[in-house]
Structure formats: structure tokens, C-alpha cells
MARGULUM-689290 format. One record per residue: x, y, z of N, C-alpha, C, CB in turn. Coordinates in steps of 0.02 Angstrom, whole numbers, padded with zeros to 5 digits, always signed. Last residue first. Glycine has a CB too. Layout:
N
XYZXYZXYZXYZ ...
END
This chain:
255
-01149+01390-01152-01186+01452-01181-01201+01493-01109-01266+01429-01229 -01140+01269-01103-01112+01293-01092-01142+01375-01092-01070+01265-01120 -01256+01200-01204-01253+01200-01124-01204+01239-01082-01243+01133-01101 -01197+01211-01315-01295+01257-01297-01257+01242-01216-01418+01192-01326 -01117+01146-01353-01098+01206-01329-01131+01253-01315-01066+01227-01358 -01133+00995-01220-01122+01038-01318-01126+01105-01295-01201+01025-01397 -01004+00942-01111-01074+00984-01138-01057+01005-01200-01099+01051-01094 -00945+00795-01045-00969+00822-01112-00993+00874-01156-00996+00804-01119 -00883+00714-00946-00917+00714-00980-00951+00801-01006-00951+00664-00951 -00729+00701-00841-00802+00737-00861-00836+00716-00940-00788+00828-00862 -00730+00503-00809-00721+00567-00872-00764+00636-00870-00743+00536-00948 -00633+00345-00739-00705+00443-00728-00690+00491-00791-00676+00524-00630 -00574+00228-00748-00569+00283-00771-00593+00340-00781-00562+00276-00798 -00502+00089-00611-00565+00111-00662-00532+00201-00699-00664+00122-00596 -00370-00006-00639-00376+00049-00650-00441+00086-00660-00342+00053-00690 -00376-00150-00647-00350-00125-00592-00361-00031-00583-00272-00152-00597 -00441-00199-00756-00447-00236-00686-00443-00194-00645-00400-00287-00666 -00493+00008-00836-00463-00101-00812-00469-00115-00753-00373-00133-00818 -00520+00095-00966-00504+00068-00886-00503-00001-00895-00563+00087-00823 -00553+00142-01076-00490+00183-01028-00452+00150-00975-00520+00242-00987 -00688+00099-01059-00625+00071-01151-00561+00091-01128-00638+00130-01251 -00756+00137-00984-00712+00057-01009-00653+00064-01012-00723+00025-01080 -00781+00231-00909-00776+00262-00953-00723+00186-00976-00754+00346-00941 -00898+00322-00827-00876+00287-00822-00848+00264-00873-00900+00264-00797 -00935+00494-00774-00956+00462-00809-00912+00407-00797-00965+00488-00864 -00936+00674-00700-00897+00620-00709-00961+00589-00736-00853+00586-00644 -01048+00771-00606-01039+00752-00698-00979+00680-00721-00995+00841-00743 -01036+00743-00475-00980+00789-00525-00998+00824-00614-00911+00728-00537 -01063+00550-00480-01040+00623-00492-01007+00677-00503-01043+00637-00479 -01074+00437-00549-01091+00469-00611-01090+00546-00576-01171+00440-00649 -01006+00267-00517-01042+00314-00490-01030+00399-00535-01018+00310-00408 -01051+00127-00550-01117+00169-00572-01048+00233-00560-01214+00166-00509 -00916+00061-00512-00930+00119-00579-00998+00152-00599-00913+00084-00646 -00939-00009-00383-00917+00105-00412-00896+00090-00511-00780+00159-00344 -00965-00170-00447-01006-00071-00435-01018-00008-00420-01032-00054-00421 -00856-00184-00430-00887-00147-00474-00931-00105-00488-00896-00166-00496 -00828-00207-00268-00785-00129-00314-00834-00149-00385-00657-00136-00336 -00987-00184-00171-00940-00245-00229-00917-00174-00250-00989-00315-00307 -01054-00110-00085-01019-00171-00046-00966-00190-00098-01072-00242-00026 -01098+00038-00035-01073-00018-00123-01042-00039-00057-01010+00012-00222 -01230+00132-00019-01195+00060+00036-01125+00031-00008-01268-00026+00044 -01244+00284-00033-01258+00216-00053-01251+00118-00073-01263+00235-00074 -01151+00348+00040-01220+00342+00023-01259+00298-00017-01232+00388+00001 -01047+00294+00036-01099+00270+00094-01132+00271+00096-01109+00278+00136 -00998+00334-00087-00986+00274-00068-01051+00220-00002-00910+00293-00041 -01028+00490-00095-01092+00423-00119-01067+00359-00129-01132+00434-00194 -00924+00485-00008-00997+00511+00016-01047+00462-00024-01014+00601-00006 -00824+00477-00097-00833+00419-00021-00905+00414+00002-00787+00450+00057 -00832+00524-00203-00849+00472-00213-00839+00439-00138-00815+00447-00273 -00821+00685-00153-00888+00660-00170-00895+00606-00198-00920+00696-00205 -00669+00658-00145-00707+00667-00080-00816+00639-00086-00691+00773-00065 -00641+00608-00281-00613+00590-00228-00676+00597-00151-00542+00640-00229 -00674+00750-00335-00715+00709-00342-00715+00631-00294-00708+00705-00408 -00562+00832-00263-00643+00849-00278-00697+00808-00273-00653+00868-00338 -00472+00776-00317-00468+00783-00265-00555+00811-00220-00406+00826-00269 -00467+00805-00456-00493+00755-00435-00479+00752-00356-00470+00700-00474 -00493+00937-00452-00538+00912-00440-00523+00858-00451-00582+00931-00461 -00358+00965-00411-00420+01008-00375-00479+00943-00386-00446+01101-00425 -00280+00954-00526-00235+00882-00459-00328+00920-00423-00100+00913-00381 -00325+00856-00668-00303+00905-00649-00315+00900-00568-00332+00959-00687 -00254+00763-00795-00298+00734-00730-00245+00815-00704-00281+00621-00684 -00314+00700-00966-00265+00750-00883-00321+00745-00832-00241+00864-00893 -00282+00602-01097-00308+00609-01026-00305+00652-00968-00294+00570-01003 -00336+00627-01273-00271+00590-01218-00303+00615-01139-00166+00636-01234 -00364+00689-01348-00381+00609-01362-00335+00603-01320-00375+00565-01438 -00420+00834-01316-00352+00827-01386-00341+00735-01379-00243+00887-01358 -00433+00786-01179-00429+00845-01204-00379+00824-01271-00400+00901-01146 -00550+00726-01039-00517+00707-01097-00492+00792-01150-00581+00647-01140 -00471+00743-00880-00536+00770-00937-00503+00716-00996-00536+00881-00967 -00534+00618-00736-00470+00644-00799-00526+00693-00817-00433+00578-00878 -00469+00516-00591-00554+00546-00633-00497+00625-00657-00664+00572-00544 -00462+00340-00562-00416+00396-00587-00510+00459-00635-00326+00340-00670 -00436+00214-00437-00490+00278-00481-00479+00323-00510-00528+00314-00453 -00371+00071-00418-00368+00154-00414-00411+00163-00468-00289+00196-00425 -00371-00079-00342-00428-00032-00409-00376+00040-00356-00573-00038-00399 -00345-00257-00291-00307-00172-00291-00336-00110-00345-00215-00182-00319 -00365-00385-00232-00376-00357-00292-00387-00262-00280-00447-00402-00324 -00238-00501-00200-00274-00423-00185-00262-00390-00245-00242-00373-00120 -00158-00596-00240-00231-00639-00222-00300-00562-00199-00207-00711-00124 -00040-00573-00247-00052-00561-00290-00135-00602-00301+00007-00573-00326 -00018-00408-00139+00024-00511-00168-00076-00489-00245+00002-00653-00034 +00084-00258-00102+00043-00300-00152+00049-00374-00158+00058-00277-00216 +00167-00173-00069+00166-00243-00065+00144-00275-00054+00186-00265-00051 +00199-00035-00140+00254-00093-00142+00243-00182-00116+00310-00062-00094 +00084-00004-00106+00069-00045-00167+00132-00072-00185+00037-00005-00225 +00077+00062+00020+00030-00005+00018+00076-00024-00077-00095+00019+00021 +00146+00190-00005+00141+00136+00055+00151+00086+00038+00089+00126+00090 +00112+00245-00120+00156+00220-00147+00153+00176-00098+00211+00254-00165 -00045+00330-00085-00033+00267-00098+00033+00199-00127-00073+00274-00128 +00021+00411-00052-00004+00375-00003-00023+00311-00008-00047+00403+00018 +00073+00464-00185+00081+00492-00076+00122+00441-00035-00015+00487-00017 -00030+00453-00240+00029+00406-00259+00057+00414-00172+00094+00441-00338 -00167+00491-00151-00119+00503-00184-00094+00454-00194-00086+00539-00166 -00329+00370-00147-00264+00401-00107-00224+00442-00170-00206+00329-00068 -00387+00278-00186-00444+00351-00157-00386+00410-00166-00481+00348-00048 -00438+00139-00213-00362+00165-00192-00391+00222-00247-00272+00107-00211 -00481-00014-00136-00492+00023-00186-00458+00114-00162-00579+00012-00201 -00466-00184-00126-00422-00110-00087-00453-00041-00146-00297-00122-00094 -00465-00359-00047-00522-00298-00100-00510-00211-00075-00632-00320-00077 -00481-00419+00064-00429-00432+00007-00439-00368-00076-00450-00530-00017 -00490-00408+00254-00495-00387+00184-00454-00385+00093-00498-00337+00205 -00433-00402+00355-00491-00466+00355-00522-00429+00293-00552-00481+00438 -00300-00367+00309-00281-00440+00390-00360-00481+00356-00295-00392+00530 -00241-00261+00235-00272-00347+00235-00278-00414+00241-00281-00362+00214 -00226-00155+00326-00268-00166+00269-00314-00246+00255-00217-00152+00210 -00111-00204+00378-00176-00189+00431-00229-00192+00386-00178-00112+00472 -00037-00228+00311-00026-00298+00336-00096-00272+00359+00044-00328+00393 +00012-00096+00262-00013-00145+00206-00060-00240+00242+00080-00161+00153 +00027-00060+00324+00028-00054+00321-00042-00063+00288+00070-00049+00332 +00205-00123+00376+00102-00126+00411+00050-00097+00393+00083-00100+00477 +00313-00153+00285+00242-00165+00243+00180-00188+00292+00253-00232+00182 +00328+00042+00335+00370-00022+00293+00301-00079+00293+00460-00061+00348 +00374+00149+00418+00302+00112+00415+00276+00027+00374+00259+00172+00375 +00495+00148+00374+00491+00182+00444+00413+00113+00465+00465+00302+00438 +00497+00178+00239+00544+00165+00291+00531+00123+00352+00563+00222+00313 +00406+00269+00226+00438+00254+00228+00471+00150+00203+00433+00293+00275 +00501+00384+00302+00431+00356+00363+00410+00290+00317+00340+00428+00374 +00682+00368+00307+00622+00428+00285+00564+00368+00329+00605+00449+00165 +00771+00282+00356+00787+00348+00330+00721+00387+00296+00846+00338+00276 +00744+00196+00524+00748+00208+00457+00748+00303+00442+00679+00161+00422 +00828+00180+00651+00879+00142+00573+00827+00174+00498+00873+00012+00573 +00752+00311+00699+00795+00247+00726+00822+00226+00669+00757+00185+00763 +00689+00407+00593+00673+00380+00675+00712+00303+00668+00567+00370+00698 +00688+00559+00495+00703+00492+00503+00694+00497+00566+00766+00463+00480 +00594+00602+00376+00586+00622+00432+00620+00559+00462+00514+00643+00450 +00563+00679+00247+00611+00638+00260+00635+00627+00341+00663+00662+00218 +00368+00669+00200+00445+00701+00231+00471+00690+00251+00463+00733+00258 +00280+00596+00115+00341+00597+00086+00415+00623+00152+00326+00656+00017 +00174+00605+00215+00215+00548+00189+00286+00541+00178+00195+00535+00136 +00187+00760+00300+00173+00683+00249+00211+00673+00285+00183+00662+00167 +00113+00818+00445+00167+00789+00459+00153+00717+00364+00163+00754+00569 +00066+00907+00555+00100+00913+00500+00137+00854+00480+00139+00963+00506 -00091+00891+00669+00025+00882+00622+00007+00887+00592+00095+00825+00605 -00231+00921+00785-00181+00938+00741-00098+00930+00723-00190+00983+00747 -00246+00734+00860-00239+00793+00884-00221+00836+00800-00175+00791+00952 -00375+00607+00839-00332+00617+00842-00306+00683+00867-00322+00599+00800 -00469+00470+00880-00460+00526+00893-00375+00534+00868-00484+00537+00969 -00556+00338+00734-00501+00361+00794-00472+00427+00783-00436+00309+00799 -00648+00361+00659-00677+00374+00731-00624+00374+00793-00732+00314+00747 -00625+00293+00493-00630+00375+00521-00654+00393+00594-00683+00414+00475 -00445+00218+00557-00534+00254+00554-00542+00317+00569-00590+00224+00606 -00263+00273+00488-00340+00294+00519-00396+00255+00530-00370+00338+00481 -00116+00246+00500-00204+00215+00457-00228+00216+00474-00236+00167+00434 -00003+00320+00542-00002+00274+00485-00052+00265+00423-00002+00219+00512 -00013+00426+00597-00027+00384+00619-00041+00324+00572-00067+00403+00655 +00098+00501+00501+00091+00509+00567+00049+00464+00623+00070+00564+00566 +00063+00525+00387+00119+00503+00386+00143+00496+00436+00152+00527+00356 -00092+00364+00335-00056+00483+00388-00004+00461+00371-00055+00523+00508 -00234+00334+00250-00194+00352+00249-00167+00405+00302-00197+00359+00200 -00400+00310+00326-00355+00402+00263-00255+00346+00301-00382+00577+00342 -00514+00206+00269-00458+00192+00278-00437+00262+00290-00429+00152+00227 -00678+00129+00256-00633+00186+00254-00573+00191+00269-00651+00226+00282 -00775+00031+00302-00754+00036+00246-00689+00076+00244-00803+00059+00211 -00827+00049+00444-00820-00034+00422-00786-00017+00360-00898-00088+00408 -00846+00216+00431-00829+00138+00501-00778+00088+00465-00922+00071+00524 -00930+00201+00321-00850+00204+00326-00826+00187+00385-00821+00269+00314 -01040+00132+00381-01029+00114+00297-00923+00120+00323-01080+00208+00211 -01090+00189+00490-01074+00111+00528-01026+00111+00427-01183+00025+00561 -01107+00327+00420-01045+00313+00474-01020+00239+00485-01069+00337+00546 -01228+00290+00347-01150+00324+00297-01112+00309+00352-01139+00424+00267 -01324+00272+00446-01287+00218+00400-01227+00214+00340-01333+00196+00370 -01354+00432+00502-01284+00357+00555-01268+00324+00519-01303+00293+00617 -01279+00544+00364-01311+00481+00419-01306+00420+00466-01336+00458+00400 -01145+00643+00390-01181+00584+00368-01230+00555+00402-01145+00539+00357 -01097+00796+00392-01207+00781+00372-01217+00700+00351-01248+00841+00269 -00992+00788+00417-01027+00807+00465-01114+00822+00443-00985+00867+00491 -00924+00731+00289-00966+00704+00347-00998+00711+00416-00946+00675+00356 -00921+00783+00137-00939+00819+00194-00981+00772+00277-00992+00877+00155 -00858+00753+00015-00873+00710+00049-00919+00724+00101-00827+00688+00065 -00818+00903-00005-00839+00883-00039-00892+00806+00002-00783+00883-00089 -00677+00904+00121-00759+00950+00105-00798+00929+00048-00749+01035+00086 -00598+00823+00101-00652+00822+00147-00719+00878+00152-00616+00824+00207 -00558+00884-00039-00565+00820-00016-00619+00788+00005-00532+00813+00022 -00483+01029+00021-00581+01010-00035-00619+00919-00020-00554+01008-00171 -00493+00973+00217-00457+00987+00142-00501+00977+00098-00398+00945+00120 -00475+00980+00333-00519+01002+00326-00491+00990+00229-00532+01072+00376 -00491+00826+00435-00447+00862+00392-00511+00907+00375-00404+00817+00327 -00576+00774+00577-00513+00820+00597-00508+00880+00516-00423+00753+00610 -00666+00676+00551-00685+00761+00531-00629+00810+00555-00761+00789+00573 -00611+00584+00540-00630+00605+00471-00639+00685+00463-00699+00568+00451 -00574+00574+00672-00522+00588+00595-00541+00646+00543-00527+00518+00542 -00614+00648+00799-00608+00599+00755-00579+00607+00693-00660+00579+00746 -00519+00726+00935-00533+00758+00837-00580+00669+00804-00402+00775+00768 -00454+00751+01071-00453+00712+01008-00528+00743+00960-00457+00617+01033 -00406+00798+01182-00433+00840+01153-00431+00842+01075-00412+00888+01179 -00278+00694+01246-00321+00732+01241-00343+00777+01206-00320+00747+01270 -00205+00576+01210-00231+00596+01183-00280+00631+01208-00237+00566+01154 -00043+00682+01146-00091+00615+01099-00125+00621+01153-00062+00525+01072 -00056+00864+01206-00025+00789+01209-00059+00783+01159-00033+00734+01269 -00013+01005+01111-00046+00937+01118+00009+00903+01150-00072+00901+01047 +00122+01088+01142+00060+01120+01172+00027+01031+01186+00007+01189+01104 +00244+01049+01036+00255+01088+01136+00202+01051+01173+00229+01195+01153 +00165+01035+00921+00198+00990+00964+00234+01002+01029+00237+00967+00931 +00093+01168+00947+00086+01118+00924+00137+01028+00963+00100+01148+00854 +00255+01220+00886+00184+01270+00952+00186+01195+00953+00085+01338+00929 +00236+01186+00778+00301+01201+00839+00275+01209+00893+00348+01265+00835 +00150+01265+00690+00165+01156+00723+00217+01169+00740+00172+01070+00663 +00200+01383+00714+00103+01345+00710+00134+01319+00747+00049+01297+00646 +00298+01398+00652+00276+01409+00715+00221+01393+00748+00278+01455+00721 +00239+01354+00515+00315+01305+00545+00285+01338+00617+00428+01334+00510 +00172+01432+00495+00141+01380+00468+00197+01337+00529+00144+01369+00371 +00248+01560+00476+00192+01576+00515+00184+01483+00512+00124+01641+00478 +00378+01515+00378+00385+01559+00464+00315+01530+00485+00386+01671+00468 +00288+01407+00233+00318+01460+00261+00324+01477+00345+00285+01508+00228 +00373+01229+00223+00294+01283+00225+00343+01361+00258+00205+01240+00312 +00412+01099+00243+00414+01118+00150+00372+01180+00169+00367+01049+00076 +00460+01020+00334+00346+01017+00342+00373+01049+00259+00267+01106+00433 +00595+01041+00324+00532+00961+00340+00484+00975+00350+00535+00910+00398 +00585+01134+00354+00632+01103+00282+00584+01054+00260+00718+01060+00297 +00549+01181+00482+00528+01211+00441+00545+01186+00366+00544+01268+00459 +00668+01088+00564+00561+01079+00570+00541+01123+00485+00504+01158+00677 +00747+01172+00561+00757+01111+00503+00687+01058+00505+00840+01056+00525 +00719+01280+00607+00743+01277+00537+00737+01213+00496+00810+01293+00536 +00715+01219+00755+00648+01254+00715+00663+01291+00633+00620+01325+00771 +00767+01035+00798+00759+01140+00782+00709+01152+00734+00838+01188+00737 +00697+00902+00833+00705+00926+00777+00728+01007+00801+00636+00914+00731 +00636+00839+00942+00697+00841+00927+00726+00898+00879+00707+00783+00904 +00500+00827+00915+00496+00874+00946+00602+00888+00964+00430+00855+01012 +00486+00727+00815+00497+00785+00762+00497+00829+00837+00425+00805+00687 +00533+00601+00877+00600+00610+00843+00538+00703+00814+00637+00517+00759 +00398+00582+00948+00433+00606+00967+00506+00655+00913+00440+00555+01008 +00336+00572+00811+00300+00663+00893+00365+00678+00912+00238+00636+01004 +00366+00447+00810+00369+00494+00787+00356+00578+00813+00341+00474+00750 +00302+00367+00948+00373+00357+00940+00391+00437+00878+00389+00260+00901 +00166+00381+00931+00200+00409+00978+00265+00436+00978+00198+00376+01015 +00153+00333+00841+00116+00389+00813+00170+00435+00850+00026+00397+00833 +00196+00206+00892+00221+00206+00849+00217+00282+00834+00200+00159+00810 +00052+00205+00943+00149+00207+00997+00175+00215+00934+00196+00117+01054 -00052+00181+00882-00044+00253+00922+00028+00234+00940-00103+00272+00998 -00120+00126+00778+00004+00117+00759-00027+00196+00819+00080+00149+00606 -00256+00134+00778-00201+00066+00765-00113+00076+00798-00192+00054+00665 -00320+00239+00883-00248+00243+00831-00226+00146+00817-00160+00298+00891 -00464+00236+00967-00390+00240+00975-00326+00202+00924-00383+00213+01042 -00607+00306+00948-00544+00261+00962-00516+00267+00971-00517+00234+00946 -00754+00412+01005-00687+00373+00999-00602+00314+01007-00687+00393+00998 -00918+00421+00961-00871+00373+00963-00820+00373+00977-00863+00352+00928 -00973+00550+00980-01019+00515+01051-00949+00420+01033-01168+00499+01022 -00933+00665+00857-00925+00584+00910-00917+00567+00952-00896+00546+00913 -00892+00790+00924-00931+00774+00884-00932+00711+00900-00921+00793+00824 -00797+00829+01056-00876+00809+01069-00923+00789+01002-00913+00879+01105 -00689+00946+00974-00701+00884+01004-00790+00888+01008-00656+00877+01083 -00618+01009+00803-00708+01004+00825-00725+00910+00922-00766+00954+00687 -00502+01052+00764-00525+01006+00821-00597+01039+00847-00463+01005+00887 -00410+01031+00607-00460+01070+00646-00483+01035+00733-00532+01071+00590 -00305+01061+00475-00333+01019+00512-00356+01058+00554-00300+00969+00534 -00211+01030+00287-00268+01075+00324-00309+01039+00403-00334+01085+00258 -00163+00931+00229-00104+00958+00274-00172+01000+00318-00025+01016+00224 -00271+00750+00227-00249+00826+00219-00184+00880+00281-00331+00862+00225 -00241+00611+00182-00244+00643+00227-00280+00728+00195-00171+00634+00260 -00296+00517+00068-00262+00558+00110-00288+00559+00169-00255+00616+00089 -00364+00334+00097-00385+00411+00019-00326+00457+00088-00533+00467+00002 -00472+00194+00020-00398+00213+00051-00404+00276+00047-00329+00188+00014 -00563+00039+00088-00552+00131+00016-00498+00161+00061-00649+00218+00005 -00595-00130+00052-00566-00072+00105-00527+00003+00031-00475-00129+00176 -00764-00241+00053-00719-00201+00007-00650-00130+00067-00797-00149-00057 
END
């Protein structure tokens, strides 16, 4: 089983946190995309990144200053978003590290697909960014089916904990013999399921931590997840969607 997650916009550098740093599978392609970014002027970069001037300046400086093969941070430690805070890889046990190295993959606009121990530098490039590379008008075209092929070369079960922006790069190429399961984290409000982005990110990170702590190998075992007061709901779920809803608390508990 492979678990896919999204990256985060906010990144840091934590050199020497991991004893083993590996080279990303699509390192050469990442270098190619970075060279394309370097050709773009500041105003167009700011628009491409959809950010304010300060963030654009910081990331343009990163393009100038950082080399792709120096001062690297293990990918799962490099991202600082809410999902990664709840995953808490900094306190993983050795067995948890071995688990995520085998099962967890981070989808990335720049690097394509990352293993937890792959060395990365800080960057900003969302998968939905309209970066032209060669004859490709965007990153979905650039990556094509390569990310999917890499995911499924030795595994035919994918647990999707990524946002739609990133899972879209995989779903287009799904084959019939691949079991692809999307986990949905929401709450039931007036008979309808509502998904709140921040809470979903928290739950995704918590699920990765739980999967690694419990060494989950079979997809159906995922249904036992109960972190952050979520519970699996059979009546809303299917073979391709596992729905987890926040448990309703009694009024006495919330007073």
C-alpha cells in the first residue's frame, strides 16, 4: 500500500536531521523545472506563485541562492504545514521511519514524487501553477503519467490523503486492477457531510502518524482509525471512499 499526501507551502531547512538522504526519483526533471522558473521575471513569478511581494522576493532569492544538491533536508521534515505538524515526523520511532519510507509518498509540483528521506531544498511551486515547460502548458502535462507509474510499479493499492490539486495528477491514469481509496474527513451537519479544509489537513497528518505507529499494511485496516475524535462511517463509505466523521458529543460534554 502506498499513501499519497500533498506538500505544504511553508518550508524549512533542517540539515543533518536524517542520517540517510536520498536523491529524488525525478531529480533531473526538478532541475529542468527550476531552470524554467529562473527565466521568469519577478512580476510573472509573483503571479505564478499567487503570493504577496515579500513571499515572492524570498522565493526568487531562493532560486538564485540555493543549489539543488546542497544543504538538503529530508522531504517529510522540510514541510511545515498543519498536516505535517499533526504527523509529527520529528518524534517518529525507528519503526515509524521504516514504515513511512516504505509506504509514504509526497506529491510535489517541482519534484513530482518524493520519498520521506529524499533531499529537498525550499521551493514554491504548486501543482496547479501554470508553468510552461518545453511543449507542456502546465505541470499536469509535464508530469503526465510518470507519477502514477512510479507509485504503482511495485504496489497496486493507493491510499489517497492528498488534496484534489495533487491527487488529480494520479487519478487520470488509474487502471482497473489498482485499488484507489480516498479518505474523507468531515462532519455531519443537518444530514449533509461538510469538509473543513483545516480540520481535514489535521486529520490527514494524524492518520499518517497512526498508520505508521500501528504498522498498517492492509487497506481495510484503515477503517479502524479514530484519531482526533473521528470515526469510520460505513453508511457513507464505499470501496473507493472511506468516510470518517467527527463524533457528536453530548450537550453535557460541550458545556
